[in-house]
C-alpha positions in Angstrom: -39.2 -28.2 9.9 -38.7 -28.7 13.7 -42.1 -30.4 14.1 -41.4 -32.8 11.2 -38.0 -33.8 12.7 -39.6 -34.4 16.1 -42.4 -36.5 14.5 -39.8 -38.5 12.6 -37.8 -39.3 15.8 -41.0 -40.3 17.7 -42.0 -42.6 14.9 -38.6 -44.3 15.1 -39.0 -44.8 18.9 -42.4 -46.3 18.5 -41.2 -48.5 15.6 -38.2 -49.7 17.7 -40.4 -50.4 20.7 -42.8 -52.6 18.7 -40.4 -54.3 16.4 -37.9 -55.5 19.0 -40.3 -57.9 20.7 -41.5 -59.1 17.3 -37.9 -59.9 16.3 -37.3 -61.7 19.5 -40.4 -63.9 19.0 -39.5 -64.6 15.3 -36.0 -65.5 16.3 -37.3 -68.0 18.9 -39.7 -69.5 16.3 -36.9 -69.7 13.7 -34.6 -71.5 16.1 -37.3 -73.8 17.1 -38.3 -74.7 13.5 -34.8 -75.0 12.1 -32.9 -76.6 14.9 -35.9 -78.3 16.6 -35.1 -76.6 19.8 -37.9 -76.4 22.3 -39.2 -72.9 22.9 -39.1 -73.4 26.6 -37.7 -76.0 28.9 -37.2 -76.3 32.6 -33.5 -75.9 32.3 -33.2 -72.8 30.1 -36.3 -70.9 31.2 -34.0 -68.7 33.3 -31.8 -68.0 30.3 -34.8 -67.0 28.2 -35.9 -64.7 30.9 -32.4 -63.2 31.1 -32.4 -62.7 27.4 -35.7 -61.0 27.4 -34.5 -58.7 30.3 -31.3 -57.9 28.5 -33.1 -57.2 25.3 -35.5 -55.0 27.1 -32.7 -53.1 28.7 -31.0 -52.6 25.4 -34.2 -51.4 23.9 -34.7 -49.0 26.8 -31.2 -47.7 26.4 -31.7 -47.2 22.7 -35.0 -45.4 23.2 -33.4 -43.2 25.9 -30.6 -42.3 23.4 -33.1 -41.4 20.8 -35.1 -39.3 23.2 -31.9 -37.6 24.3 -30.9 -36.9 20.7 -34.3 -35.6 20.0 -34.1 -33.2 23.0 -30.6 -32.1 21.9 -31.9 -31.5 18.4 -34.8 -29.4 19.7 -32.5 -27.3 21.9 -30.1 -26.8 19.0 -32.9 -25.6 16.8 -34.3 -23.3 19.5 -30.9 -21.8 19.9 -30.6 -21.3 16.1 -34.0 -19.7 16.1 -32.9 -17.3 18.9 -29.7 -16.5 17.1 -31.5 -15.8 13.9 -34.0 -13.6 15.7 -31.1 -11.7 17.4 -29.3 -11.2 14.1 -32.6 -9.9 12.6 -33.1 -7.5 15.5 -29.6 -6.2 15.2 -30.0 -5.6 11.4 -33.3 -3.7 12.1 -31.5 -1.5 14.7 -28.7 -0.8 12.2 -31.2 0.0 9.5 -33.1 2.4 11.8 -29.8 4.0 12.8 -28.7 4.4 9.2 -32.0 6.1 8.3 -31.7 8.5 11.2 -28.1 9.3 10.2 -29.1 9.9 6.6 -31.9 12.2 7.7 -29.6 14.1 10.0 -27.0 14.5 7.3 -29.6 15.7 4.8 -31.1 18.3 7.2 -27.9 19.8 8.3 -26.3 19.6 4.9 -29.1 21.7 3.4 -28.6 24.3 6.2 -24.9 24.4 5.4 -25.6 24.7 1.7 -28.0 27.6 2.3 -25.3 29.5 4.3 -22.6 28.8 1.8 -24.7 30.0 -1.1 -25.4 33.2 0.9 -21.6 33.7 1.2 -21.2 33.1 -2.5 -23.9 35.6 -3.3 -22.2 38.2 -1.1 -18.8 37.5 -2.7 -20.3 38.1 -6.1 -21.9 41.4 -4.9 -18.6 42.6 -3.4 -16.6 41.6 -6.4 -19.0 43.5 -8.7 -18.7 46.6 -6.4 -14.9 46.5 -6.5 -15.0 46.1 -10.3 -17.3 49.1 -10.6 -15.0 51.2 -8.4 -12.0 50.0 -10.5 -13.8 51.2 -13.6 -15.3 54.5 -12.5 -13.3 55.5 -9.4 -16.4 57.1 -7.8 -16.5 57.7 -4.1 -20.1 56.5 -4.0 -19.0 53.1 -5.3 -16.3 52.9 -2.6 -18.8 53.8 0.2 -21.2 51.2 -1.1 -18.5 48.6 -0.8 -17.6 49.7 2.7 -21.3 49.7 3.8 -22.0 46.3 2.2 -18.9 44.7 3.7 -19.7 46.1 7.2 -23.3 44.8 7.0 -22.1 41.4 5.8 -19.4 41.2 8.5 -22.0 41.7 11.2 -24.3 39.1 9.8 -21.4 36.7 9.3 -20.0 37.0 12.8 -23.4 36.6 14.5 -25.2 34.2 12.3 -23.7 32.7 9.2 -20.3 31.4 10.4 -21.6 30.3 13.9 -24.4 28.4 12.2 -22.1 26.7 9.8 -19.7 25.7 12.6 -22.5 24.3 14.6 -23.9 22.3 11.7 -20.5 21.1 10.7 -19.9 19.9 14.3 -23.1 17.8 14.1 -22.4 16.0 10.9 -18.6 16.2 10.1 -18.1 12.5 10.9 -20.8 11.6 8.4 -19.0 13.1 5.4 -17.3 10.6 3.1 -14.6 13.1 2.5 -12.8 13.6 5.8 -11.4 17.0 4.7 -14.7 18.5 3.5 -15.7 19.9 6.9 -12.2 21.4 7.5 -12.2 23.0 4.0 -15.6 24.6 4.6 -14.5 26.1 7.9 -11.3 27.4 6.4 -13.3 29.1 3.6 -15.6 30.7 6.2 -12.5 32.2 7.8 -11.2 33.5 4.5 -14.6 35.1 3.9 -14.5 36.8 7.2 -10.9 37.9 6.6 -11.9 39.4 3.2 -14.6 41.5 4.8 -12.3 42.7 7.6 -9.6 43.7 5.2 -12.0 45.9 3.3 -13.0 47.7 6.5 -9.5 48.1 7.9 -7.1 50.3 5.9 -7.9 48.7 2.5 -5.6 49.7 -0.4 -7.8 51.2 -3.0 -5.1 51.4 -5.6 -5.8 49.7 -8.9 -3.2 47.0 -8.5 -4.5 46.1 -5.1 -8.1 46.1 -6.4 -7.2 43.8 -9.3 -5.4 41.4 -6.8 -8.5 41.5 -4.5 -10.8 40.6 -7.4 -8.5 37.7 -8.3 -8.5 36.5 -4.7 -12.3 36.7 -4.5 -12.5 34.7 -7.7 -10.3 32.0 -6.2 -12.5 31.9 -3.1 -15.7 31.7 -5.2 -14.2 28.7 -7.1 -13.3 26.9 -3.8 -16.8 27.6 -2.4 -18.5 26.3 -5.5 -16.4 23.1 -5.2 -17.5 22.7 -1.5 -21.1 23.3 -2.4 -20.9 20.6 -5.1 -19.2 18.2 -2.7 -21.9 18.7 0.0 -24.6 18.1 -2.6 -22.8 14.9 -3.6 -22.7 13.8 0.0 -26.4 14.1 0.2 -27.0 12.3 -3.1 -24.7 9.4 -2.2 -26.5 8.8 1.1 -30.0 8.9 -0.3 
């Protein structure tokens, strides 16, 4: 497109350069034939020379203007090309950044999901243990619950919750739901509290056990909701 416009302007310059003298000559011939005015005379030769010079100057000015316009057009098109290239580069950078962010969100979200599902599994096991003790009242069932909660608490304090906190810290700003990260961390604290309560002077009376089972059911429901939300975050970004 730029080359075509440049060629068009050059053609106009050449056309003007050649047509102007022709028009001058035709005008002189027309004046001579119609009005019977001599083409040249001793008295007006100076005027003709002046006219030719003035016409030449006018033609030169016109050509200069056309050349200037052509150069301006060329600069404008070059600037537009540079702007278009810059916009394209910015778009490419944004696309690469988005791909990296999506990959980061996916990787860390799956790690969070793995830890949340581990907590869910432990909740189910503890709930079942409490339910068994509620039904049979055996000391063995009670000791199994204490042993399991102690083991889970150690793993939770050293691995599960620290890993979730680190992963949440890396991708919390990428979640569409601004409260999701906070909710997950709060649920981790509740899980840790549940394990500690079982270890520290837990009330093994039936009413307390029934309340604890109900509380665990609520935590399981909240955790399942968070798991589904994290999965949706991954799906929406892909």
